[in-house]
N, C-alpha and C positions, 0 to 999 in steps of 0.2 A: 504493500500500500504506500509506503514511503521509502525511497532510496536516496541517500545523499552520498556524495564522494568529495572529500577535500573541502568541505564548506568552511569558509574563512570570513572573518570580519574584524577590522581594526578601527580604532577611533583616534583621531588626531587632536591633541591638545595644544593650545597656544603656547603654553609655558613648558611643556614636557614632550618627550618623544612619543610616538604613536603607541597606543595600548592595544595589544592583540587580545581581543575579547574571545574570539573563537579561532583556533589554530589548526583547522583541517579535520573536521569531524565527519566520520563515516557512520551512517545509520542504515539499518535494514529493518523496517517495521512491518510486521505481518498484518494482514487484514483481520479484524475482529479480535484484537488483543488490546489490553491496557499496557502501554509501553511507558516506562518511567525514565526521566532524566534526573538522576540523583546527584547532588553535590552541594558543597557549601555555597553561601552567598558570594557572588562574584566569580563563580566558576565558569560562566558562559551559558548557563541553561536558558535564561530568558532571551538572550540575544539569539541563540539558536532557534528558539520557538518563534520569535518575531521575524526572523528570516524566512522560516518555513510558512509563516502566515502572510508573507508578502508585505509586511509592514516596514521592513528595511531591506535594502538590496545587499546581497553578499558581495564581498570583494573578490571572491574566487570560489571555485568549486562548482558543483552542479547538483541538482536535485529533481526528482520526479515525485509528485504527490497525486495518488489516485489516477495515474496515467497522464497528468498534465505536467509540462516542463516548467519549473519554477521561474526561470529567466525568460524563456521564449513565450510563455503563456500564463502570466500572473493572473489575468482575469479568469482563466479556466481553473486555476488553483483556488481562487476565492469562491467560485461557484461550488466547489467540492468540499469546502472546509467550514468549520465553525471555530471561533476563537473567543476565549474568555480570559481577559487580562486579570492580573493579580488584584488590581484595584477595583474590579467590577465595572458595571456600566449603567446602573440604575440611578435615576434622579429621585431626589427626596420627595418632591411634590407630586410625582406621577404614580399611579397605581400599578400594581403588577400586571393587571390585565391590559392596561393602556400601553405599557412597555412592550408586551408581547405582540399586541395588534400592530403597533408601529413597526416593530422589527419584521414581522411577516410582510407588511406592506412594502417595506424597503427592499425585500427580496422579490417583489413583483406580484404578490398575491392580491386578488380582488378584496374589497372590504368584507364581503360575506365569507370568503375563504379565510381571510385573516382572523375574523372573529371565531371561526370554527377551529383553526389551528391554535389560537390562544386558549380556547376552552379545553381542548385536548391536552395541551401542555400543562395547564393548571391542574387538571386531574392527575396527569402522569406524575407530576412532581409534588402532589399533595399540597397545593397552594390555594385551592378553591375557597377555603374558609376565610381567607383574608385578601382575596384577589382584588377587591375594590377599595382597599385601604391604601393610603399613601405609603410608598416604600420606606419613608422615614420611620414608620411605626413597626417595621419588621425587625425580628431578631437577626443576628449575624448569619445564622444558619438558613433562615428563611430567605434572606436577601441573596445568599450565595446560590440557593436553589433557583431563584429567579434568573440570576446571571447565567447559570448553566442552561436553563430553559431557553433563554434568549439565544444562546450559542447553537441550539439544535432545532430551533423553530422551523428551519428550512430543510430539515432532514439531511444534513451533510454526511458524507462518507467518512470524514475524519474530523474529530473534535480535539482542539488544542486547549489545554487547561494549564494556566500558569499559576503555580502555588495555590491550588483550589481551596485549601483548608487553613491557610495562614490566618492566625488570630482568632480561630474558632475554638469554642469549648469542646471537650471530648464528645459530648452527646451530639453536637452539631457536626463535628468531623465525621462521626460514624454515619450520620444521615447522608452526608455528601458522598461518602464512600459507597453507600448502598445505591445511590442514584447512578454513580459512575459504573458500578458493576451491572446495573440494569441496562444501561446503554450498551455496554459491551455484550451482554447476553442477547440483546436485540440485533446484534450484528455490526454495531458501530466500532470503528477503530478510535481509541482514545490515547492521546499522548499527554502525559502529565509531567510537569516539573515539580520537584519537591526537594527540600533539604531535611525533611523529617524521615529518619531511618525507619520508624515503625510504619509509616505510611507506605513507603516503597516496598517494604517487606510484606505487608498485609494486602496491599491493593494491586500491585503490578504483576502481570504475567511474566514480563521480562524487563530488565533495566540496563541502562548504561550508567556507569559512574563517571562523572565529568569533573576534572580538576584543571584549573588554569587553561581552560579552553580546549582541552583534549580529553578523549575517552581513555580512561585508565583501566576499565574492566567492563565486561558485558556478559549477560547471561540471565537465567532465572535467579531469583533471590536464593533458592536452595543450592543451585549450582555454584554460585559465587561463595556462599558460606562453606560449602564442602572443600573449597580450595584451602580454607584455613582449617586443616584437619585437627581433630581432637578437641580439647577444651582449652579455656583461657584462665590462667590463675593471675590475679592482679594483687601485687604487693605494694604497700605504701609505708611511709615512715622509716625508710632506711636508704642508705646510699645505693642508688641503682647500679652504678658502675661496679662497686665492690661486690654486690649481690650477683650480678651477671658473671663476674669472674669466678666466684665461689661455686656457681652452679654449672659452669661451662662444660664440664666433663660428665654430667649426669646423663644416663642413657635414656631417660624418659622425656627429655626436653628437646623439642624440635628447634625452637629459636626463641630469642628474647627481643622485646621492643621497649624502647624508652620514649613514651609519648611526651609531647610538649608540656602537658599539664603536670608531669611529674610521676613518680612511682616507677614500677617495673611490671611489664606484662610478659608472662611466660606461656608459650604455646606448647601444650603437653598432650601426650596420647590419651591419658585418662586422668582427670583431675582428682578423683577420689583416691587413686593409687599414688599419684605424684605428691600430693600435699604432705602425707605422713613421712615421705622421704626427703622432701626439700627442706622442711623446717629443721630437722637435725643437722643437715648440711650447712644451712645458714648459721645455726647456733654454734657449730664448730668453728666458723669463721668470725665469730663475735658479732653476728648480725641478728637482730630480732625485729621483724616487721611489726608495725603498729596495727595493720589490718591485713587479712588474707581473704580474698573473694574468689569464688569459683563461678565462672560464667561460661555459657555456651557461645560459640562463635556468632558474631553479628555482622551486619553489613558495615558497621564501623570498623570491625576488625579487618574486613576486606580493604576498606579505604586506607586504614593504617598500614596494612601490609604493602599496598601499592604506592603510597605516598610518604610514609614515615610519620604521619600525624593523624590525629583523630578528626573526623568530620565535624563533631560536635564542638571542637575547640577551634575550628578554622574561622 
């Protein structure tokens, strides 16, 4: 459904050298999946999405979206996609119904058809009970559902969602996830940018992890986590360099990482077996950790393994 090759974008500043926001991204998004772009703020996710949505022109590379060439046929791309920006698109003084009717009319529907499309969208996104109230009275989750309904009112083949749940409470986030899954189950291809690890893990069928404008990992969440084999033991309150040296020759240890936020992360085959062995080894070296935590590998561990730092601390 989406193929890109070498997509690039730089921004020129008056006082500094050009900033490479996207440095040659290759994507292959399949039809009918939720595809995630995961990475810290400033990684290039939104710039990539805005290029694919024809809002900014790439400096280089190529892309095809639902069969339309991004550079040669941007109007064709726009007919095939829906786009929901991070900041949303609803006006405070307009009702949800009015917003949806206006959006449908902008895509060429007659007034009667637009009213029918708006009514169908209100039902599908469970917005009927407050459809005729001003959007300023909506909760964050309700307003985000209107945003997504606006993005799909014309039945696009591909929907782009930029940080769809940022700023929402857990219940509202879960509601938005449910709507995104429903759209996927109805056959729509959904591309989501997010910096939330749990969102990418729970929601996306496949993801790419983006850092400094490049793809550093790609696969399903489970495939990527399997790359970080075994368990993770996190130590704090001790000298990480001395601890790594003391544990260097232990047979159960795959590797160690020293994240930017401090402490020491140990990648081991089996945490329950490793912890009783590593503590005496540390004690023999005169080292006693303040805390010892056993964790299962996460997408943050994948990011850490590929970049040397935690996505949550970036």
